[in-house]
N, C-alpha and C positions, 0 to 999 in steps of 0.2 A: 808444692814444689819440693819441700824437704822430704816428703814421703817418696816422691819419684826418685830423688837423689839417693835415698837410702836403699830403695829397691834396686836401682842400678848398681850401687855399691855391692849389694848382696849378690846380684847376678855375677858381678866380676869376681867376687870371692868364691862363689860356687864354681865358676868356670875353672879357676885355679885348683880348687878342691878336686874336681872331676879329672882335670888334665893330669895333675901330679899324683892322684891317688893317695892324697894325704888328708888328715883331718884338720879342720880349722880349730886351733887351740887358743889363739890370741884374738879375742873380739873385744874391742873397746866400747864399753857401754857408757858413753859420756853424757847422754841426755835421757830424759824420760822417754822420748820416742825410741831411742836405741834399746832401752830396757824393755819397753812394751813389745817392740818388734821381736826381740830375742825370745821373750816369754811366749809370744804367739807360735814361733817356730818350735820352742821347747814343748809346748802343749801338743802340737801336731805330732812331733817325734815320739813323745811319751805315749800318746794314744795308739800310734802305730806299733809300739812294742808288743802289744797284746794281739796284734793282727797276724795273719799267716805270712806276711811279707818278711823276707830276710834281707832284702836289699832294695835300694831305691835310686832313681836317677835324680839327684839333687838339682841339676841344672834344669830339668824339665819341671820339677816342682816350683823352682823360683820363677820360671817363665810363666807357668800357669798362674802363680800368685800375681805377677805383674799384669797379665792380661785380665784376670778376673777383677782385680782392684781397679783397673782402668776402664772396665766395662767393655773390653774388647774380647768377648767370648768367641773363640774360634770353633768351639764345640758346644752344642746346645746343652744346657744344664741337665736335662732329662737324659740325653744320650751319655753325658759324662757320668751320671750316676749309674747307668746301665753298664758302662765299661768297667767302672770300679767294682760293681757288684759281681759281674761275670768273672772278672779276674780273681777276686777274693774267693769266690766259690770254687773256682778251679784249683787254687792253692790249697783250700781247705780239703777238697776231695783227695788231692795228691798226698797231702800230709796225713790224712786219715788212713790211707792205705799203708803208708810207710810206718806210721805209729802202730798200726795193728800188727804188722809183720815183726817189727822190732820188739813189741810187747810180748808176743807169743814166744819169740826166741829167748827173751830175758827170763820169762817164767819157766820155760823148759829147762834152761840151764840152772836156774835158781832152785828148782824142785829137787835136783840131785845133790844139793849142798847139805852138809852135816847139820842136823838140828832143825831143818825146815820141814814143817808139816803141811800137807796139802789136803784140804777138805773136799768133800764131793762137789761143792759148788765151784771149786777152782781157787778159793781163797788160800793164800799161803801165809804162814806165820812162823815165827821163831821165838821161843821163850827166852828172854834175857833174865828175868827174875820172876819166880812164881810166888804169887801172894797166897795168903791163908784166909782171906775174908770170903764173904758170900759172893755169888755171881749175880750180876744184874739181870733183870727180866726186861723184856721188850718195852714194857710200860713204865720202867723206872727212869728217873733222872740221875745222871752221873756227873762227876767232876773229874776231868782228866788233864794231863799235860801231854802235848803231842808235838811232833816235828815232822812236817810233810815235805817230801821231795819227789822229783821225777827220777827216772832211772839213771839219768846222767848226773844226779846230785843237785840239780837246781832246786832251791827252796821255793815253794809256792805258798806255804802257810805254816806258822809255827807259834804256838802258845809259849813255847820255851823261849824263843827270841823276844816275845813281848813281855816275858817275865810274869805272866799271870795265867793260871789254869783256866780252862773253859768248862762251862756247865751247860748241859743240854739233855733233852730226852733221848733215850736210846733209839726210839723209833723215828727220830727227827734227822738222822744222818744217813749217809750212803749205805747201801746194802752190805758192803764188805765190813764196814764198821759195826753195823747192827749184829752181824753174825759173830764177829770177833769179841765184841764186848760181852755178849752172853756166854762166852766160853772162858772169860778171864775172871779169876777171883780178885777181889779188891786187894790192892797192894802189888799187883802184877805189873811188869813192864815187858811188853812184847814188841817185836818188829812185825809189821804187816806188809804184805806184798799183794796188792789188790788189783785183779784183772779189771780192765775197762768195763766189762759187763757188770761188775759189782760196784762200779764207781759212777762215772758220768756217761759211759757208753760213747756213742758217736756224736754227742753234743759237746762242742767246745764251750768253755766257760768264759763269757764276756768279761773283759777286764782282768783275766787271770792268765797264768802261764800254762794252765791246763788246756790242752788241745784235744780234739776228737780221738778216741780210741787209745788214750794213754794209760799205761800202768802207773799206779800211784803207790808210793812207799811211805810208811809212817812208823815212827817210834812212838808208842803209846804207853803211858803210865796211868793205870786206873787208880785214882786217889780215893774215891768214895762213891757210895750210893747215897743219894740225897733224899731227904724227906720232902714230900711234895709240899708246896707252899699252902698254908691254911687259907681258905677263902674268908675274907672279911665279912662280918655280919652286918646286918642293917643297924 
C-alpha cells in the first residue's frame, strides 16, 4: 500500500514537473522507502546520462514504473526492449553523423591556428613545452599527466583532476596517443587534437561521455619512460 501511495505521489509530482516545465528541487526523504525510491530514480537517471538521449518524458517513465511494478504490462517486455533498442540506435546513428561533421569542421579550423602541427595521419598537436629527454618507443611504458576533453570543453577523463599521473604501455592506448607519445621528448607538454579515426572511431564508449565519431582533445605531459618491471624468479 505504501509503495502504491508513493508511486501515486511520484506521478502527481511528475505531472506538475511536466506541466510547469520546472525541476523538482524539494523532495522530502522522510523514510527508508522514500530514500530507496529516490535512489532507484537516481540510478536510472545517472545511467541515462551516458546514453544518446537528451530528453525524456518523465510522466511516461513514472507511468511505466507504476504499470511494471503492478504487473500491468501494456507492452510485452520483448517488444519494449525492441522499442528501446531501435530508438537508441536511431539516436546513435543521428549523433554519429553530427559528431563526424562537427569534428571535421573543428579540425579544419584548428589546423589553421598558429603553432598547430598536422601529421600525415591527421593527428594535430601543439607544443606547449618541449622537453629535452629521450622519446618513447612503441614498446616502452610511460608515466604521464593528462586532461581529456571534448571539443565543447566537457571533461571525460583527467589524471590531473585525480591528482595522480597514469602509467601504461605506449602500445596500450589509442592510436593518436601512440603516435604523439613517440614524437614527444620526456619533459614535454603538448596539446593533442585527435580525429575520431585515431581514437574510438564509430564506437561509442559505454559509461563514458565519448560518443561515436568524436574528436578528442588532450593536454599531455610526458613525465618519464619507465623501466619494465622485473619478473620475479622462482
